[in-house]
BAVEX-444960 format. One record per residue: x, y, z of N, C-alpha, C in turn; residue in three letters. Coordinates in steps of 0.1 Angstrom, whole numbers, always signed. Layout:
residues N
@n_east = X | n_north = Y | n_up = Z | ca_east = X | ca_north = Y | ca_up = Z | c_east = X | c_north = Y | c_up = Z | code = ALA
...
***
This chain:
residues 129
@n_east = -65 | n_north = +241 | n_up = +577 | ca_east = -75 | ca_north = +248 | ca_up = +568 | c_east = -77 | c_north = +241 | c_up = +557 | code = MET
@n_east = -88 | n_north = +234 | n_up = +551 | ca_east = -88 | ca_north = +227 | ca_up = +538 | c_east = -93 | c_north = +245 | c_up = +533 | code = GLN
@n_east = -88 | n_north = +232 | n_up = +519 | ca_east = -93 | ca_north = +246 | ca_up = +507 | c_east = -104 | c_north = +238 | c_up = +502 | code = ARG
@n_east = -117 | n_north = +252 | n_up = +494 | ca_east = -127 | ca_north = +246 | ca_up = +491 | c_east = -123 | c_north = +250 | c_up = +473 | code = SER
@n_east = -119 | n_north = +245 | n_up = +470 | ca_east = -120 | ca_north = +248 | ca_up = +452 | c_east = -112 | c_north = +258 | c_up = +446 | code = GLY
@n_east = -121 | n_north = +267 | n_up = +441 | ca_east = -109 | ca_north = +284 | ca_up = +438 | c_east = -115 | c_north = +288 | c_up = +444 | code = SER
@n_east = -105 | n_north = +301 | n_up = +438 | ca_east = -107 | ca_north = +313 | ca_up = +448 | c_east = -121 | c_north = +317 | c_up = +444 | code = VAL
@n_east = -125 | n_north = +318 | n_up = +428 | ca_east = -136 | ca_north = +325 | ca_up = +426 | c_east = -152 | c_north = +318 | c_up = +434 | code = ARG
@n_east = -151 | n_north = +303 | n_up = +434 | ca_east = -158 | ca_north = +295 | ca_up = +444 | c_east = -154 | c_north = +302 | c_up = +457 | code = LYS
@n_east = -148 | n_north = +301 | n_up = +465 | ca_east = -144 | ca_north = +311 | ca_up = +478 | c_east = -157 | c_north = +321 | c_up = +481 | code = ARG
@n_east = -149 | n_north = +333 | n_up = +467 | ca_east = -160 | ca_north = +344 | ca_up = +468 | c_east = -177 | c_north = +342 | c_up = +463 | code = ALA
@n_east = -176 | n_north = +333 | n_up = +458 | ca_east = -191 | ca_north = +333 | ca_up = +457 | c_east = -200 | c_north = +325 | c_up = +469 | code = LEU
@n_east = -193 | n_north = +318 | n_up = +474 | ca_east = -200 | ca_north = +310 | ca_up = +486 | c_east = -202 | c_north = +324 | c_up = +493 | code = ASN
@n_east = -189 | n_north = +331 | n_up = +501 | ca_east = -192 | ca_north = +338 | ca_up = +506 | c_east = -200 | c_north = +353 | c_up = +509 | code = ALA
@n_east = -209 | n_north = +356 | n_up = +493 | ca_east = -214 | ca_north = +363 | ca_up = +491 | c_east = -203 | c_north = +374 | c_up = +481 | code = GLY
@n_east = -194 | n_north = +373 | n_up = +484 | ca_east = -186 | ca_north = +380 | ca_up = +472 | c_east = -188 | c_north = +386 | c_up = +456 | code = ASP
@n_east = -202 | n_north = +389 | n_up = +455 | ca_east = -202 | ca_north = +381 | ca_up = +441 | c_east = -197 | c_north = +398 | c_up = +432 | code = ASN
@n_east = -181 | n_north = +402 | n_up = +434 | ca_east = -184 | ca_north = +410 | ca_up = +428 | c_east = -180 | c_north = +405 | c_up = +406 | code = THR
@n_east = -178 | n_north = +396 | n_up = +402 | ca_east = -177 | ca_north = +390 | ca_up = +385 | c_east = -192 | c_north = +392 | c_up = +386 | code = GLU
@n_east = -194 | n_north = +397 | n_up = +373 | ca_east = -206 | ca_north = +390 | ca_up = +370 | c_east = -208 | c_north = +374 | c_up = +358 | code = LYS
@n_east = -212 | n_north = +371 | n_up = +356 | ca_east = -207 | ca_north = +359 | ca_up = +344 | c_east = -208 | c_north = +364 | c_up = +335 | code = PRO
@n_east = -207 | n_north = +361 | n_up = +325 | ca_east = -203 | ca_north = +360 | ca_up = +309 | c_east = -216 | c_north = +353 | c_up = +307 | code = LYS
@n_east = -227 | n_north = +364 | n_up = +301 | ca_east = -237 | ca_north = +360 | ca_up = +288 | c_east = -231 | c_north = +351 | c_up = +278 | code = GLU
@n_east = -233 | n_north = +342 | n_up = +280 | ca_east = -238 | ca_north = +332 | ca_up = +259 | c_east = -245 | c_north = +337 | c_up = +251 | code = ILE
@n_east = -240 | n_north = +342 | n_up = +235 | ca_east = -246 | ca_north = +343 | ca_up = +230 | c_east = -257 | c_north = +338 | c_up = +227 | code = PRO
@n_east = -266 | n_north = +339 | n_up = +216 | ca_east = -275 | ca_north = +332 | ca_up = +214 | c_east = -275 | c_north = +324 | c_up = +205 | code = GLU
@n_east = -266 | n_north = +323 | n_up = +195 | ca_east = -264 | ca_north = +319 | ca_up = +186 | c_east = -254 | c_north = +303 | c_up = +186 | code = ASP
@n_east = -250 | n_north = +311 | n_up = +201 | ca_east = -239 | ca_north = +296 | ca_up = +205 | c_east = -245 | c_north = +288 | c_up = +210 | code = VAL
@n_east = -259 | n_north = +289 | n_up = +216 | ca_east = -265 | ca_north = +281 | ca_up = +228 | c_east = -267 | c_north = +272 | c_up = +222 | code = ARG
@n_east = -274 | n_north = +271 | n_up = +211 | ca_east = -279 | ca_north = +261 | ca_up = +208 | c_east = -266 | c_north = +244 | c_up = +199 | code = ASP
@n_east = -257 | n_north = +248 | n_up = +199 | ca_east = -249 | ca_north = +246 | ca_up = +192 | c_east = -243 | c_north = +230 | c_up = +201 | code = VAL
@n_east = -248 | n_north = +219 | n_up = +189 | ca_east = -241 | ca_north = +205 | ca_up = +206 | c_east = -228 | c_north = +201 | c_up = +207 | code = PRO
@n_east = -231 | n_north = +199 | n_up = +216 | ca_east = -216 | ca_north = +195 | ca_up = +222 | c_east = -211 | c_north = +187 | c_up = +214 | code = VAL
@n_east = -199 | n_north = +183 | n_up = +207 | ca_east = -192 | ca_north = +174 | ca_up = +199 | c_east = -184 | c_north = +171 | c_up = +217 | code = VAL
@n_east = -187 | n_north = +152 | n_up = +217 | ca_east = -178 | ca_north = +145 | ca_up = +226 | c_east = -168 | c_north = +137 | c_up = +218 | code = LYS
@n_east = -157 | n_north = +138 | n_up = +224 | ca_east = -144 | ca_north = +130 | ca_up = +217 | c_east = -147 | c_north = +118 | c_up = +216 | code = LYS
@n_east = -145 | n_north = +113 | n_up = +205 | ca_east = -145 | ca_north = +95 | ca_up = +201 | c_east = -134 | c_north = +90 | c_up = +212 | code = LYS
@n_east = -136 | n_north = +76 | n_up = +209 | ca_east = -125 | ca_north = +66 | ca_up = +210 | c_east = -113 | c_north = +66 | c_up = +198 | code = LYS
@n_east = -102 | n_north = +75 | n_up = +197 | ca_east = -94 | ca_north = +75 | ca_up = +186 | c_east = -84 | c_north = +53 | c_up = +182 | code = THR
@n_east = -85 | n_north = +46 | n_up = +192 | ca_east = -79 | ca_north = +38 | ca_up = +184 | c_east = -93 | c_north = +26 | c_up = +180 | code = TRP
@n_east = -101 | n_north = +37 | n_up = +183 | ca_east = -117 | ca_north = +28 | ca_up = +177 | c_east = -111 | c_north = +32 | c_up = +161 | code = ALA
@n_east = -116 | n_north = +43 | n_up = +163 | ca_east = -110 | ca_north = +52 | ca_up = +148 | c_east = -98 | c_north = +42 | c_up = +140 | code = ASP
@n_east = -89 | n_north = +50 | n_up = +143 | ca_east = -77 | ca_north = +41 | ca_up = +146 | c_east = -82 | c_north = +24 | c_up = +137 | code = PHE
@n_east = -82 | n_north = +17 | n_up = +145 | ca_east = -88 | ca_north = +1 | ca_up = +135 | c_east = -92 | c_north = +1 | c_up = +127 | code = SER
@n_east = -109 | n_north = +11 | n_up = +124 | ca_east = -117 | ca_north = +16 | ca_up = +118 | c_east = -112 | c_north = +15 | c_up = +101 | code = THR
@n_east = -101 | n_north = +26 | n_up = +105 | ca_east = -99 | ca_north = +30 | ca_up = +91 | c_east = -91 | c_north = +25 | c_up = +87 | code = ARG
@n_east = -79 | n_north = +20 | n_up = +99 | ca_east = -68 | ca_north = +11 | ca_up = +96 | c_east = -76 | c_north = -7 | c_up = +84 | code = LEU
@n_east = -84 | n_north = -13 | n_up = +89 | ca_east = -94 | ca_north = -20 | ca_up = +82 | c_east = -96 | c_north = -11 | c_up = +71 | code = LEU
@n_east = -108 | n_north = -4 | n_up = +65 | ca_east = -108 | ca_north = -4 | ca_up = +56 | c_east = -98 | c_north = +3 | c_up = +40 | code = ALA
@n_east = -85 | n_north = +9 | n_up = +49 | ca_east = -71 | ca_north = +13 | ca_up = +42 | c_east = -67 | c_north = -2 | c_up = +36 | code = ALA
@n_east = -70 | n_north = -12 | n_up = +46 | ca_east = -64 | ca_north = -26 | ca_up = +37 | c_east = -76 | c_north = -34 | c_up = +27 | code = ALA
@n_east = -84 | n_north = -29 | n_up = +31 | ca_east = -93 | ca_north = -37 | ca_up = +26 | c_east = -89 | c_north = -32 | c_up = +10 | code = VAL
@n_east = -91 | n_north = -21 | n_up = +11 | ca_east = -91 | ca_north = -4 | ca_up = -3 | c_east = -80 | c_north = -13 | c_up = -11 | code = MET
@n_east = -67 | n_north = -13 | n_up = -6 | ca_east = -54 | ca_north = -15 | ca_up = -9 | c_east = -51 | c_north = -32 | c_up = -18 | code = ILE
@n_east = -62 | n_north = -43 | n_up = -8 | ca_east = -68 | ca_north = -54 | ca_up = -12 | c_east = -75 | c_north = -48 | c_up = -27 | code = GLY
@n_east = -85 | n_north = -47 | n_up = -25 | ca_east = -96 | ca_north = -45 | ca_up = -39 | c_east = -81 | c_north = -38 | c_up = -48 | code = ALA
@n_east = -80 | n_north = -26 | n_up = -50 | ca_east = -68 | ca_north = -24 | ca_up = -59 | c_east = -54 | c_north = -38 | c_up = -64 | code = VAL
@n_east = -53 | n_north = -40 | n_up = -55 | ca_east = -46 | ca_north = -53 | ca_up = -62 | c_east = -48 | c_north = -60 | c_up = -65 | code = ILE
@n_east = -61 | n_north = -64 | n_up = -64 | ca_east = -68 | ca_north = -80 | ca_up = -71 | c_east = -76 | c_north = -70 | c_up = -84 | code = ALA
@n_east = -75 | n_north = -58 | n_up = -84 | ca_east = -77 | ca_north = -52 | ca_up = -94 | c_east = -67 | c_north = -53 | c_up = -111 | code = THR
@n_east = -58 | n_north = -52 | n_up = -105 | ca_east = -45 | ca_north = -47 | ca_up = -106 | c_east = -42 | c_north = -58 | c_up = -113 | code = VAL
@n_east = -40 | n_north = -69 | n_up = -107 | ca_east = -38 | ca_north = -83 | ca_up = -112 | c_east = -45 | c_north = -93 | c_up = -123 | code = TRP
@n_east = -63 | n_north = -86 | n_up = -122 | ca_east = -68 | ca_north = -89 | ca_up = -135 | c_east = -70 | c_north = -88 | c_up = -148 | code = THR
@n_east = -65 | n_north = -75 | n_up = -151 | ca_east = -57 | ca_north = -73 | ca_up = -160 | c_east = -64 | c_north = -55 | c_up = -167 | code = GLY
@n_east = -60 | n_north = -55 | n_up = -175 | ca_east = -62 | ca_north = -39 | ca_up = -177 | c_east = -73 | c_north = -33 | c_up = -189 | code = HIS
@n_east = -89 | n_north = -43 | n_up = -185 | ca_east = -98 | ca_north = -42 | ca_up = -188 | c_east = -103 | c_north = -36 | c_up = -172 | code = ILE
@n_east = -102 | n_north = -48 | n_up = -162 | ca_east = -102 | ca_north = -44 | ca_up = -145 | c_east = -99 | c_north = -30 | c_up = -142 | code = ALA
@n_east = -87 | n_north = -29 | n_up = -146 | ca_east = -80 | ca_north = -16 | ca_up = -142 | c_east = -88 | c_north = -2 | c_up = -147 | code = VAL
@n_east = -92 | n_north = -6 | n_up = -160 | ca_east = -94 | ca_north = +7 | ca_up = -174 | c_east = -107 | c_north = +12 | c_up = -164 | code = SER
@n_east = -120 | n_north = +0 | n_up = -158 | ca_east = -129 | ca_north = -1 | ca_up = -155 | c_east = -131 | c_north = +12 | c_up = -141 | code = THR
@n_east = -118 | n_north = +4 | n_up = -130 | ca_east = -114 | ca_north = +10 | ca_up = -120 | c_east = -115 | c_north = +23 | c_up = -120 | code = LEU
@n_east = -109 | n_north = +32 | n_up = -131 | ca_east = -108 | ca_north = +44 | ca_up = -132 | c_east = -119 | c_north = +50 | c_up = -136 | code = VAL
@n_east = -123 | n_north = +44 | n_up = -140 | ca_east = -140 | ca_north = +46 | ca_up = -148 | c_east = -148 | c_north = +47 | c_up = -135 | code = VAL
@n_east = -147 | n_north = +40 | n_up = -129 | ca_east = -155 | ca_north = +41 | ca_up = -116 | c_east = -150 | c_north = +55 | c_up = -107 | code = PHE
@n_east = -142 | n_north = +56 | n_up = -108 | ca_east = -131 | ca_north = +64 | ca_up = -95 | c_east = -137 | c_north = +81 | c_up = -98 | code = LEU
@n_east = -133 | n_north = +81 | n_up = -113 | ca_east = -136 | ca_north = +90 | ca_up = -118 | c_east = -154 | c_north = +98 | c_up = -121 | code = GLU
@n_east = -163 | n_north = +85 | n_up = -118 | ca_east = -174 | ca_north = +91 | ca_up = -118 | c_east = -180 | c_north = +94 | c_up = -102 | code = CYS
@n_east = -181 | n_north = +86 | n_up = -97 | ca_east = -172 | ca_north = +91 | ca_up = -75 | c_east = -165 | c_north = +107 | c_up = -79 | code = ILE
@n_east = -156 | n_north = +107 | n_up = -76 | ca_east = -152 | ca_north = +119 | ca_up = -80 | c_east = -159 | c_north = +128 | c_up = -80 | code = ILE
@n_east = -164 | n_north = +126 | n_up = -94 | ca_east = -172 | ca_north = +136 | ca_up = -103 | c_east = -186 | c_north = +138 | c_up = -98 | code = TYR
@n_east = -194 | n_north = +128 | n_up = -89 | ca_east = -200 | ca_north = +128 | ca_up = -82 | c_east = -203 | c_north = +136 | c_up = -74 | code = SER
@n_east = -190 | n_north = +137 | n_up = -62 | ca_east = -185 | ca_north = +148 | ca_up = -53 | c_east = -186 | c_north = +160 | c_up = -61 | code = GLU
@n_east = -181 | n_north = +166 | n_up = -65 | ca_east = -176 | ca_north = +178 | ca_up = -74 | c_east = -192 | c_north = +183 | c_up = -79 | code = VAL
@n_east = -199 | n_north = +175 | n_up = -85 | ca_east = -214 | ca_north = +186 | ca_up = -86 | c_east = -223 | c_north = +185 | c_up = -73 | code = VAL
@n_east = -224 | n_north = +176 | n_up = -62 | ca_east = -228 | ca_north = +174 | ca_up = -53 | c_east = -229 | c_north = +189 | c_up = -45 | code = ASN
@n_east = -209 | n_north = +193 | n_up = -45 | ca_east = -210 | ca_north = +207 | ca_up = -37 | c_east = -217 | c_north = +218 | c_up = -50 | code = LEU
@n_east = -214 | n_north = +216 | n_up = -55 | ca_east = -225 | ca_north = +232 | ca_up = -70 | c_east = -237 | c_north = +229 | c_up = -73 | code = GLY
@n_east = -243 | n_north = +218 | n_up = -60 | ca_east = -257 | ca_north = +212 | ca_up = -64 | c_east = -265 | c_north = +231 | c_up = -56 | code = TYR
@n_east = -265 | n_north = +229 | n_up = -46 | ca_east = -269 | ca_north = +237 | ca_up = -36 | c_east = -263 | c_north = +246 | c_up = -41 | code = LEU
@n_east = -259 | n_north = +256 | n_up = -41 | ca_east = -259 | ca_north = +268 | ca_up = -47 | c_east = -266 | c_north = +268 | c_up = -64 | code = GLU
@n_east = -261 | n_north = +261 | n_up = -72 | ca_east = -274 | ca_north = +264 | ca_up = -83 | c_east = -289 | c_north = +259 | c_up = -81 | code = ALA
@n_east = -294 | n_north = +255 | n_up = -73 | ca_east = -303 | ca_north = +256 | ca_up = -62 | c_east = -314 | c_north = +268 | c_up = -61 | code = GLN
@n_east = -303 | n_north = +275 | n_up = -52 | ca_east = -304 | ca_north = +285 | ca_up = -48 | c_east = -304 | c_north = +296 | c_up = -61 | code = GLU
@n_east = -299 | n_north = +296 | n_up = -67 | ca_east = -302 | ca_north = +301 | ca_up = -83 | c_east = -307 | c_north = +301 | c_up = -89 | code = ARG
@n_east = -322 | n_north = +287 | n_up = -88 | ca_east = -328 | ca_north = +288 | ca_up = -94 | c_east = -325 | c_north = +278 | c_up = -112 | code = GLY
@n_east = -310 | n_north = +274 | n_up = -109 | ca_east = -306 | ca_north = +263 | ca_up = -125 | c_east = -309 | c_north = +250 | c_up = -123 | code = MET
@n_east = -322 | n_north = +257 | n_up = -131 | ca_east = -329 | ca_north = +236 | ca_up = -142 | c_east = -317 | c_north = +227 | c_up = -145 | code = PRO
@n_east = -321 | n_north = +214 | n_up = -140 | ca_east = -319 | ca_north = +200 | ca_up = -152 | c_east = -297 | c_north = +204 | c_up = -145 | code = TRP
@n_east = -301 | n_north = +212 | n_up = -134 | ca_east = -279 | ca_north = +211 | ca_up = -134 | c_east = -275 | c_north = +201 | c_up = -136 | code = PHE
@n_east = -278 | n_north = +192 | n_up = -124 | ca_east = -272 | ca_north = +174 | ca_up = -128 | c_east = -272 | c_north = +173 | c_up = -142 | code = LYS
@n_east = -278 | n_north = +171 | n_up = -148 | ca_east = -281 | ca_north = +166 | ca_up = -158 | c_east = -273 | c_north = +169 | c_up = -175 | code = ARG
@n_east = -275 | n_north = +184 | n_up = -165 | ca_east = -264 | ca_north = +189 | ca_up = -179 | c_east = -250 | c_north = +183 | c_up = -174 | code = ILE
@n_east = -246 | n_north = +189 | n_up = -158 | ca_east = -232 | ca_north = +185 | ca_up = -159 | c_east = -232 | c_north = +173 | c_up = -166 | code = THR
@n_east = -233 | n_north = +160 | n_up = -158 | ca_east = -234 | ca_north = +148 | ca_up = -161 | c_east = -238 | c_north = +147 | c_up = -177 | code = TRP
@n_east = -242 | n_north = +154 | n_up = -184 | ca_east = -240 | ca_north = +151 | ca_up = -198 | c_east = -231 | c_north = +156 | c_up = -209 | code = GLY
@n_east = -223 | n_north = +167 | n_up = -197 | ca_east = -208 | ca_north = +170 | ca_up = -202 | c_east = -201 | c_north = +161 | c_up = -198 | code = PHE
@n_east = -203 | n_north = +154 | n_up = -183 | ca_east = -192 | ca_north = +143 | ca_up = -182 | c_east = -188 | c_north = +130 | c_up = -191 | code = PHE
@n_east = -206 | n_north = +128 | n_up = -194 | ca_east = -204 | ca_north = +117 | ca_up = -202 | c_east = -201 | c_north = +117 | c_up = -218 | code = ALA
@n_east = -199 | n_north = +130 | n_up = -224 | ca_east = -195 | ca_north = +134 | ca_up = -234 | c_east = -177 | c_north = +140 | c_up = -235 | code = SER
@n_east = -175 | n_north = +140 | n_up = -223 | ca_east = -157 | ca_north = +137 | ca_up = -221 | c_east = -153 | c_north = +129 | c_up = -223 | code = THR
@n_east = -158 | n_north = +118 | n_up = -213 | ca_east = -157 | ca_north = +104 | ca_up = -214 | c_east = -155 | c_north = +102 | c_up = -228 | code = GLN
@n_east = -166 | n_north = +98 | n_up = -231 | ca_east = -169 | ca_north = +96 | ca_up = -243 | c_east = -150 | c_north = +98 | c_up = -252 | code = TYR
@n_east = -151 | n_north = +110 | n_up = -260 | ca_east = -142 | ca_north = +116 | ca_up = -264 | c_east = -126 | c_north = +116 | c_up = -257 | code = PHE
@n_east = -129 | n_north = +109 | n_up = -247 | ca_east = -114 | ca_north = +108 | ca_up = -237 | c_east = -109 | c_north = +94 | c_up = -243 | code = VAL
@n_east = -121 | n_north = +86 | n_up = -236 | ca_east = -115 | ca_north = +68 | ca_up = -238 | c_east = -124 | c_north = +58 | c_up = -252 | code = TYR
@n_east = -132 | n_north = +72 | n_up = -261 | ca_east = -136 | ca_north = +57 | ca_up = -275 | c_east = -123 | c_north = +53 | c_up = -281 | code = GLY
@n_east = -119 | n_north = +64 | n_up = -286 | ca_east = -114 | ca_north = +61 | ca_up = -297 | c_east = -101 | c_north = +45 | c_up = -291 | code = LYS
@n_east = -100 | n_north = +45 | n_up = -275 | ca_east = -89 | ca_north = +34 | ca_up = -271 | c_east = -98 | c_north = +25 | c_up = -269 | code = SER
@n_east = -111 | n_north = +32 | n_up = -266 | ca_east = -116 | ca_north = +14 | ca_up = -263 | c_east = -120 | c_north = +8 | c_up = -279 | code = VAL
@n_east = -123 | n_north = +14 | n_up = -287 | ca_east = -131 | ca_north = +12 | ca_up = -299 | c_east = -116 | c_north = +5 | c_up = -308 | code = LEU
@n_east = -102 | n_north = +7 | n_up = -304 | ca_east = -95 | ca_north = +6 | ca_up = -311 | c_east = -90 | c_north = -11 | c_up = -305 | code = GLY
@n_east = -93 | n_north = -12 | n_up = -290 | ca_east = -92 | ca_north = -22 | ca_up = -282 | c_east = -98 | c_north = -32 | c_up = -290 | code = HIS
@n_east = -109 | n_north = -30 | n_up = -289 | ca_east = -115 | ca_north = -38 | ca_up = -299 | c_east = -120 | c_north = -47 | c_up = -311 | code = PHE
@n_east = -115 | n_north = -32 | n_up = -315 | ca_east = -111 | ca_north = -38 | ca_up = -334 | c_east = -98 | c_north = -50 | c_up = -330 | code = GLU
@n_east = -88 | n_north = -46 | n_up = -326 | ca_east = -75 | ca_north = -55 | ca_up = -325 | c_east = -82 | c_north = -69 | c_up = -322 | code = ALA
@n_east = -94 | n_north = -73 | n_up = -316 | ca_east = -96 | ca_north = -81 | ca_up = -313 | c_east = -104 | c_north = -88 | c_up = -316 | code = GLN
@n_east = -114 | n_north = -83 | n_up = -325 | ca_east = -120 | ca_north = -91 | ca_up = -338 | c_east = -137 | c_north = -89 | c_up = -327 | code = GLY
@n_east = -137 | n_north = -79 | n_up = -327 | ca_east = -151 | ca_north = -78 | ca_up = -318 | c_east = -163 | c_north = -68 | c_up = -326 | code = ARG
@n_east = -156 | n_north = -62 | n_up = -337 | ca_east = -163 | ca_north = -47 | ca_up = -340 | c_east = -176 | c_north = -54 | c_up = -342 | code = LYS
***
């Protein structure tokens, strides 16, 4: 005798429907199904991106102090942009006008007071005032 599937399937085929199927809640019905991607393809993409970024940092360090300082300020701007974008939706819900302009103004003034004297001192030492 061949077995045709699980016990539940055989019971349903025989007409013995004692178990009622569980109903899916409405808020879960519309959730899209996430398909598993190829992990090796993701790994190779990330490995390539990491190699490019490491090469860019090594090239920047090799070029000198100004390039490293520029890279640091650039990375600070990107990180601060992400932080501001996290708070932007809540600021919109609260009706805060000019949220991004005010936060970027604080960032610019902070950058000036943190880096201002050291950058001006660097240009004065080279006679480029």
